[in-house]
Each structure stands twice: as C-alpha cells, then as structure tokens.
N, C-alpha and C positions, 0 to 999 in steps of 0.2 A: 388449597395447596399452599405450603409455606416453605421458604428456604430454610434448611436446617444445617447446611455447612457449605463452605467454599474451600476447596483443596488445591494444592499445587504439587505437581509431580515433575521434578526436573528430569529431562531426557538427554541422552547422549548425542542427540542430533543438534544440540545447541539451543533448544527451546524448552519451555516447560508447558505441560498440559494443565490447564485450569478447568476445574469442574465446579459448577454451581449445582448443588444437590438439593433435593426436596423430600418432604415427608411422603410424597406420592410415588417416589422412586424414579421420577423423571429428572434427567440431568441435562445441563447445557454446557458446551465445551468451547474453549478458546485457547489461545497460546500467549505466553509471555516470552520475550527474548531473554537470553541468558545474561546479557549485560545489565538489564534493568531488574533482575530477579530480587536482589537483596532489598532494593528500594520498594519494589512492589510488595514483597512480604511485609514490610513495615506498614505500608498503606493498608494492606489487607487486614492485618491484625488490629490496627489502631483506629482505622476509619471506616473501611468498607464493611467488614463483618458487623460492627456495632450498628451500622445503618441498615443492613439488609437481612440479617438473620431474623427469622420470624415473620418476614414480609412475604406477600404474594408476589412471585416472580413475574407474573403476567402484566403487572402495571409498569411496563418498561419506561414510559415517558416520565412517570413520577420518580423512578429510581435514577434515571439519567439526570434529572434536574437536581435531585439531592446530592449526587456525587459531583456534578459539574459546577453547581452554583453554591452549594453548601446548605446546611440546615441546622439551625439552633447551635448547640454546642457539640453536636455529634460529629458533623463533617464540616471541614473547611474545604474550600474549593480545591479539587484535585486536578492534576495535569491531564491533558487530553488523552495521552496514551494509557494512563491508568483507568480512566473512565471507559476508554475504548475496549480494553480487555474484558471488562465486566459486561459491557453492552453487547459485544459479539456473543458471549455465552448466553445472555438473556434472550436474544433473538433465536438462537439455536434451540433453547429450551422451549420457547413459545411455539416454535414450529413442531417440535416433537409432541407437545401437549395437544395441539390442534390437528396434527397429522398433515400439515401443509408445509411446503418449502418456503424459505424466507422470501424468495422473490415473489411468491404469491401473496404473502402477508403484507408486503410493501407495495402492493398495487398491481402486480402482474409483470411478467417479463416481456419487454418489447422484442427481445431475441434471447435464445438460450444457447446458441453457439457463439462463443466469445473469442474473437481473434486476439492473439497475443503477439507482443514483440519480444524478441530475445534480448535481454539486457545483460551486458557484460562489462565489468569494471576493473578498477585498480590500474587504469591506464597510466597513471603518473609513474609507476615503477616498471613499465613495460617499454619495449621497443615496438615500433609499428608492426613488425612481422609477428610478434607474439599476440597482439590484439587480433590480427587477421586470422590466426589459427583458431581463436575462440569463436570468431564470427563464422568461420567455416564449419566449426562443430555445430553451431546452431542451424546452419543451412542443412547439414546432413540430417539433423533431427526433424526437419520438415518446417522450420520457421521461415516465414517470408516477410518479416518486418523486424527491424533491429534498432538497437541504441547502444552506443559505446559511451562509457562513463570514465571520466578522468579521476574522480574521487580526490580532487585536490584539496577540498575544504578551504575555508576562508583564510586560513593562516599560511597558505602557500601561494599567495597571490602572484600571478604572472610569472610563474617559475620557468615554464618552457612552452610557450604557445606555438613555437615553430614545430616542435616535435608533435604536439597535439594535432596540428594541421596536417603534417605528413601521415600521421596515423589515420585521420579521417579520410584523407585522399586515397590511401592504399585500400581501405575498406570500401570506399565508394566505387573505386575502379573494379573491385571484385564483384560487387553486386550489380545486378541489372539496373538500368536507369529508373525503372518504375517501382523498384523495391524501396519500401519505407526505411529511412535511416535517420535517426536522431543523434544528437550529440549533447551530452550532459557534462557541463563544466564543473558541477558540484561546488558552486560558489567561488571558482578559482580565478576569475579575472577582475581587473579594474574596469571601470566603465569604458574608457577609451580602448583598451585591449579587446573587450568583449565586442565592441562595435566593429573594430578592424577585423577581428577573427570571424565574426558573423558574416561580414561582406565576402570574405574569402570562401567561407562555407557555402554561401548562396551561389557562387559561381560553379561550385562542384555539384550542387544539388543536395539540400538538407531539408528534412521533413519537420523537425522542430529543434529548437535550441533551448536547452533546459538549464535553469539556475545559472545563468552566465556570470552573476556577481553575488557577493554575500547576500543572503536572503533578507537581512534586516535593512538593507539599503533600498528602500522603496522608491525614493526619488531617482536614484541611479537606475533602477530597473525600468522606470518609465523612459528615461533617456535612451536606453538600449532598445526597448520595444518600439519607440517612436522612430528610431534611426534605421531599423532593419525591416525588410520585407518578410523574412522567415518568422514563423510563429514562435514567440517566446513563451516558455512554460515555467510555472513556479507553484509553490504551495505545499510541497511534501512535508515541510517541517512546521507548518502552521497548524494551530489548534483552534477549533470551534469556528462557527460560521461568522462571528463578528470580526475575527481576524481576516477571514477571506474577504469580507466587505472592505476592510482597510487595504488589503492587498490590491484589490481592483481599483478602489478610489485613488490610491496614491501611486501604485506601481503599474497598473493597467497591463498585466501580461495577457497574451492572447489565449492561453490554455491554462485551466486550473487543475492542479494535481493533488487532491486531498489523499492522505494516507488513512487507511481504515482505522488504525489505532491513534496516530498522532492527532487527527482531526476530532476525535471523540466518539468513534464507533459508528456502526451502521445508522443509528438514529440521526446523528449529526451530519454524516456524509450525505444521507438522503436529503436533508434540508439544504446542504450546500449545492447539491445537484439542482434542486428545484429553484434555488435563488439564482444559480448560474444561468438558467434558462431565461430568467427575466432580464438579465443584462447581456444576453447573447454571447455567453462565454462557453466554448466547448470544454468538456471535462475529460480527463485522461488519468485515471487513478495511479498513485504510487503504491505498489505492493509487490516488491521483487522477491517472491518466495513461492514455495509450494506448501500447502497445508491448510489448516482451518481458517486462519485469518485471510489468506488469499481467496479462499472460497467465499468468505463473507464479503470481501470487496467485490467479487464478481457477481454475487447475488444482488447487491445494491446497484451495481453498474448496469446490470441487465434490465433494471426497471426504468432506466432513463431513456427517453426518446433520442437524446443527443449522444448516446453511447455508441458512436460510429467509429471512433479511433481505437486502435488496438490497446489492450490492457497489458501492463508490464508483467514480465515473468523472468525469473532468474533462478539458476541452480546454486548460486553462491551462498545463500543464507538459509538454506533449507535442510542441510544434511543430505546424505546419500538418498537419491530418489527412490531406490528400491526399499529403503527403510521407511521413507515417508509413505509409500504406497502400502507397505505392510501394516503401518500404524493406522492409516486413515482410509484405505481402500483405493482402488485404481481410478476412481472418478476424480481424484484431486490432481491427477497428472495430465499434461497436455498430450494430444494426439495430432500430429501434423500441424503444429502451431496453433491449435485451438483448444479451448476447454468447452465441454458440453455440460450444461447444468441439467440435473435430473429433477424429478418431482418427488424425490424422497423427502421425508419430513426434516425440518430445520435446514441445516447447511448441507445435508446429504452425506455426512461423514459416517463411514462404517468403522467404528473404533474397534481395534483388535486388542482385547485386554491382555492376551498372552504377549503381544508385541510391546505393550506398555510396560509390562513386568520385565521383559527382557532388556528393554532399552532404558529403564529407569536408573537414575543415578543415586537414588536413596533406597 
C-alpha cells in the first residue's frame, strides 16, 4: 500500500476536508481550519507531498518524525498543527486498513462514553445576561458541565475583570452547586489580576481556571498556580511533548490541555498523556468543535486512565450541527452531554460524499 495523493476540499462550514489517498483505495480523513488553509496548502505542496507520496501510510511513527523533526533536504521541521492534520488522517487510514477503531489501535479504551463540557465564548463583547443565555442553551441540550470563555487574548490585558466576575457569578448562581463550571481568561490577565480574580472565583465555586495570563509567561503562570487553590490549566497553544515538559517544569499548571492539532496529532498527544501520568498531571484536552478532529481527540483521550474530567465541546467552530452530522454521521454529535465512541474502523466517520459535494466551496 502506497500513498498516491493528498487532497484538500474547502467546505462551507468553515473547515476543509483533508484526504490521504492510497493505491489500495483506502483513505484517511482529517480537517484543516479555514484560517490556516492557505498556509497548509503551501506546506502540503512543497513539504508534505514530497515526503509522503509513494510511502506506506501505515508507518505512522516514521512519518511523524519526518514531518515534526525534518529529514535531509525534503522536509524542514513543520509546526505542530500541520503535522497534526496529517497525523489524524494517517491514524484514521490505519484503522480502516486494519478494521479497528483508533482507540483500539492506541491500546484500548478505558471508557467509551466521554462526558463533555459546554464551552461558550466571546465573553469580552457580551454582557453577563448574554452569556447566561448561552449557558442556558447548553443546559437545555443536556450538558451538565460548563466553561465560559472571555477570549480576551494577550493584547487586551486586564480590560474589564469586574464584568468578567459579574458574568461568572451570574452563571454560577444559575447552575447547581455541584455542576462543573470553569472560567477561561484566554491569556487576558496580568499575574496580580489573575490571582485576585481567582480568589474571588474560588469563593463562588470554580472548577478550573484556564489560561489566566499570556501563555508564554511561564514564571508568571507558576506564581498564579502557587497562589491559588483552584486548578490552573494551560497548554492548548503549545506544540510537541518537549514544550509540555517545559510548561510543567517552569509554569507548573495543575491540568494539561493539549490540542489534537496544535500539539502534533494523536501520536504526540498520546505521548503527552503518558508523560503527564508520570508527573501526576491530569489532562483535559482542548478541542472545541464537532467533527473529525474532535473525534480524534476523544479516541486518544479514551485510552488514558486519567481521562476522568470532561472533554471540551463547542458549537461555535463547527458550522451548523445538522450539516456536520450530514457530512460525518450522527456519531460525531453529543447526546445529553456525552459522546459515545463506536467500534467502527478508524475514527468512526461515515463520510457522505453527496454532502461533501453539496457543501464544497470548489
């Protein structure tokens, strides 16, 4: 079996379908975000295809090393998200070739029913009552764990922490005391503000405090983590396992949050999970979407014994859920706040070619 092509199909749901095709007729699928597509196209034509066309797709580890670390003059080290796109598709392809689900290929699922938390954001441009309505929507859909995101980013530092607090307080008062509620500052606070805000959140009841300060400030992150009792989480923007080691050694967050693409794909996320166990760090993946990549994240997460916290889910980055289900099958959608993994080959995606054609932008 040899790889004979890798294609990209932009879709009107804001993502592109990536297909790794073989001379045996077996394909592996993944997704690329719309905002990275032009860059990915350049990597694909100039680096990825020259390295992979004509190669056996089943030697995943060798291909991962080639793309992530480089090889001769063919490939120079690629960013984690570009490697991740290819890695997701290779694991899906291997599952179809072997007739096994990815969670089985990665050692077996510790659990197949994955609890999710409802992740809703853009709090920076909302009033507290608007955020509450989004949380109420998640509650009506059957979710029983939540996170509200400010999406401040690092360049809007300390803009309006008082409004953020009122927003969290209003949502906390709506939810029952035992309902999971996290707060994501999205890099939005300075160290002192993050500590002050975290102490206020602790009095209300907070389940985790995510990216309280700019993600590159690891000494500052350690200050925040040391000062607060609430679990501090970080890592969604970090790539490769060696960066996660530096994150822990220098910033010491309580929870690690690798993203299935940013971190370098299922191969590397699995390694991050295994390393996290050796340093007693819980994992809680970042993957706020519905679709192929989200399923890849959950297949890997299911294989971790420490996968006891809810997995992120959001409808904000997926396109209309009815179109997502039409494209990929009903198994990619949550039911009553959970996803149930199947034993279908690969990632369990039921690709609807007619829907691909209808939703294609090319």
